[in-house]
C-alpha positions as a printed NumPy array, in Angstrom:
array([[119.429, 223.564,  31.491],
       [116.792, 221.429,  32.937],
       [116.994, 218.998,  29.436],
       [120.847, 218.657,  30.722],
       [119.932, 217.244,  34.139],
       [117.778, 214.918,  32.875],
       [120.322, 213.38 ,  30.401],
       [122.766, 213.525,  33.143],
       [120.216, 212.038,  35.452],
       [119.022, 209.327,  32.72 ],
       [122.711, 207.991,  32.036],
       [123.406, 207.631,  35.071],
       [120.493, 205.635,  36.324],
       [121.493, 203.575,  32.82 ],
       [122.135, 200.47 ,  34.646],
       [118.47 , 199.722,  36.706],
       [116.354, 199.585,  33.207],
       [113.584, 201.148,  33.991],
       [112.367, 198.466,  36.846],
       [112.092, 199.994,  40.492],
       [114.888, 199.564,  43.094],
       [114.721, 196.164,  45.267],
       [116.807, 195.13 ,  48.367],
       [117.916, 191.497,  48.85 ],
       [118.954, 189.619,  52.161],
       [120.638, 186.19 ,  52.483],
       [118.576, 183.392,  53.804],
       [119.163, 181.426,  56.814],
       [118.632, 178.225,  56.44 ],
       [119.429, 176.921,  59.925],
       [116.189, 179.396,  61.462],
       [114.225, 177.948,  58.507],
       [111.152, 175.892,  59.543],
       [108.139, 174.483,  57.9  ],
       [104.719, 175.956,  57.505],
       [103.255, 174.737,  60.273],
       [ 99.909, 174.028,  58.922],
       [101.914, 171.513,  56.627],
       [103.626, 170.137,  59.775],
       [100.243, 169.943,  61.588],
       [ 98.266, 168.472,  58.22 ],
       [101.347, 165.451,  58.214],
       [100.748, 164.305,  62.063],
       [ 96.834, 164.564,  61.946],
       [ 97.141, 161.858,  58.974],
       [ 99.472, 159.01 ,  60.748],
       [ 97.44 , 159.465,  63.743],
       [ 93.517, 158.707,  61.222],
       [ 95.451, 155.888,  59.84 ],
       [ 96.539, 154.415,  63.299],
       [ 92.962, 154.775,  64.412],
       [ 91.456, 153.298,  61.905],
       [ 93.788, 150.267,  62.329],
       [ 92.32 , 149.694,  65.605],
       [ 89.295, 150.072,  64.799],
       [ 89.809, 147.001,  62.081],
       [ 91.479, 145.062,  64.723],
       [ 88.951, 145.532,  67.317],
       [ 86.414, 144.912,  64.677],
       [ 88.371, 141.158,  63.447],
       [ 88.458, 140.275,  67.448],
       [ 85.075, 140.499,  67.818],
       [ 84.027, 139.178,  64.828],
       [ 86.222, 135.995,  65.954],
       [ 85.451, 135.892,  68.93 ],
       [ 81.821, 136.296,  68.547],
       [ 82.18 , 133.133,  65.96 ],
       [ 83.793, 130.743,  68.707],
       [ 81.067, 131.664,  71.201],
       [ 78.37 , 130.757,  68.175],
       [ 80.015, 127.817,  67.375],
       [ 79.976, 126.291,  71.051],
       [ 76.017, 127.802,  71.473],
       [ 75.714, 125.461,  68.531],
       [ 77.133, 122.184,  69.199],
       [ 75.628, 122.562,  72.331],
       [ 72.285, 123.009,  71.453],
       [ 72.3  , 120.714,  68.971],
       [ 73.196, 117.829,  70.916],
       [ 70.634, 118.301,  73.73 ],
       [ 68.483, 118.952,  71.273],
       [ 68.839, 115.873,  69.13 ],
       [ 66.39 , 113.38 ,  68.905],
       [ 66.761, 109.745,  69.927],
       [ 67.572, 107.122,  67.499],
       [ 64.693, 105.436,  66.517],
       [ 64.585, 101.679,  67.659],
       [ 64.513,  99.494,  65.349],
       [ 61.074,  97.742,  64.38 ],
       [ 62.963,  94.182,  64.601],
       [ 64.618,  94.996,  67.756],
       [ 60.786,  95.408,  69.197],
       [ 58.808,  92.496,  67.74 ],
       [ 61.797,  89.848,  67.915],
       [ 61.782,  87.901,  71.262],
       [ 65.445,  86.534,  72.679],
       [ 65.368,  82.352,  72.132],
       [ 65.146,  80.759,  75.256],
       [ 68.1  ,  79.83 ,  76.928],
       [ 68.093,  75.676,  77.125],
       [ 67.413,  73.674,  79.968],
       [ 70.395,  72.529,  81.981],
       [ 71.031,  69.066,  81.888],
       [ 70.132,  67.231,  85.237],
       [ 72.769,  66.433,  86.799],
       [ 73.786,  63.326,  88.953],
       [ 74.487,  63.266,  92.078],
       [ 77.023,  61.129,  92.81 ],
       [ 76.623,  60.105,  96.294],
       [ 80.259,  58.881,  97.996],
       [ 79.43 ,  55.609, 100.049],
       [ 81.117,  55.52 , 103.546],
       [ 83.334,  52.521, 103.249],
       [ 82.215,  49.993, 105.632],
       [ 84.775,  49.891, 109.064],
       [ 85.046,  46.425, 110.364],
       [ 86.225,  45.575, 113.515],
       [ 87.427,  42.681, 114.911],
       [ 86.581,  41.68 , 118.578],
       [ 87.502,  39.416, 121.034],
       [ 85.508,  36.136, 122.987],
       [ 88.187,  35.836, 125.705],
       [ 91.923,  36.742, 126.528],
       [ 94.434,  36.063, 124.576],
       [ 97.927,  37.447, 123.964],
       [100.078,  38.299, 120.831],
       [103.734,  38.671, 121.195],
       [104.489,  39.486, 117.119],
       [103.971,  42.691, 115.048],
       [100.239,  41.495, 112.359],
       [100.029,  45.185, 111.176],
       [ 96.794,  46.142, 112.077],
       [ 95.761,  48.807, 114.55 ],
       [ 94.357,  47.557, 118.353],
       [ 92.386,  49.819, 120.811],
       [ 94.255,  50.092, 123.751],
       [ 92.466,  50.759, 127.098],
       [ 94.977,  49.762, 130.163],
       [ 98.628,  49.389, 129.567],
       [100.394,  47.48 , 132.89 ],
       [103.864,  46.8  , 133.636],
       [102.907,  43.239, 134.941],
       [101.834,  40.588, 132.777],
       [ 99.708,  38.811, 135.276],
       [ 97.874,  42.126, 136.336],
       [ 97.418,  42.752, 132.65 ],
       [ 95.743,  39.498, 132.445],
       [ 93.591,  39.884, 135.504],
       [ 92.029,  43.375, 133.802],
       [ 91.523,  41.594, 130.979],
       [ 89.618,  38.326, 132.437],
       [ 87.473,  41.367, 134.756],
       [ 85.819,  42.929, 131.53 ],
       [ 85.257,  39.626, 129.928],
       [ 83.353,  38.083, 133.381],
       [ 81.787,  41.741, 134.106],
       [ 80.715,  42.932, 130.348],
       [ 81.439,  39.337, 128.43 ],
       [ 84.354,  42.032, 125.921],
       [ 87.019,  39.338, 125.644],
       [ 90.735,  41.168, 125.409],
       [ 94.331,  41.131, 123.496],
       [ 97.305,  41.651, 125.29 ],
       [ 99.879,  42.971, 123.623],
       [103.477,  41.206, 124.79 ],
       [106.107,  44.442, 125.757],
       [108.238,  45.004, 122.092],
       [110.998,  47.43 , 120.964],
       [114.196,  47.858, 122.93 ],
       [112.592,  50.544, 125.892],
       [108.796,  49.356, 126.357],
       [108.414,  46.981, 129.167],
       [104.303,  48.193, 128.943],
       [102.036,  45.399, 128.834],
       [ 98.68 ,  46.509, 126.417],
       [ 95.679,  45.531, 126.75 ],
       [ 93.49 ,  46.542, 123.595],
       [ 89.705,  45.461, 122.863],
       [ 89.221,  45.839, 119.482],
       [ 91.35 ,  45.738, 115.8  ],
       [ 90.734,  47.353, 112.35 ],
       [ 92.954,  46.754, 109.098],
       [ 94.131,  50.381, 109.073],
       [ 95.35 ,  53.193, 111.307],
       [ 92.6  ,  55.666, 109.491],
       [ 89.859,  53.13 , 110.138],
       [ 91.002,  52.425, 114.039],
       [ 91.364,  56.801, 114.205],
       [ 87.77 ,  57.041, 112.985],
       [ 86.458,  54.72 , 115.949],
       [ 88.596,  55.835, 118.666],
       [ 86.14 ,  58.377, 120.1  ],
       [ 83.287,  55.417, 120.315],
       [ 85.371,  53.459, 122.529],
       [ 86.374,  56.471, 124.962],
       [ 83.02 ,  56.614, 125.889],
       [ 82.872,  53.505, 127.359],
       [ 86.733,  53.112, 128.53 ],
       [ 87.912,  56.558, 128.861],
       [ 89.363,  59.576, 127.683],
       [ 92.741,  57.904, 128.036],
       [ 91.686,  55.488, 125.022],
       [ 94.23 ,  55.345, 122.115],
       [ 95.256,  53.425, 118.895],
       [ 98.303,  51.159, 118.459],
       [ 99.875,  50.16 , 114.849],
       [100.91 ,  46.847, 116.147]])
């Protein structure tokens, strides 16, 4: 009987092939998460790469900065400590050529033209132009007064005069002159000398 029961039980469990019984559950893919260890390793590697890049960039900038500073210091020190250029021996020995002496300049003395005046020994009268310039010392409406003035001057000082009769449409004056010159410029050069003798009202008339 026992054998029959064992055979019966064996026949019931033939589908299991003698393997232990295992239970199965469906996989929940929505709640499935990667292992924490692998996720931690991924972020740690990225952070290490960023740190290495930052270090190399810092080193590069530091090297560039030190290179610029070194270049500036080199040029400044080189220019300050550069020895002065040696002066050539020829520059020291050679003497400057003497400058030629200036030629003597002859002094040109301008000769002052001699002023020639015409004076009188008596009292005379002119009635037409002569082209000369006269030193006038008095003017009178009356001819007799002009002649009296001239004769008095001749008598007291020995100076002759010329009486110029009125000329022009409006002139009525008889003018008394003590000297005459070839040009108006010559008469103007000498009029001051006559003013010291005959007064400040002495003037020049070209007639």
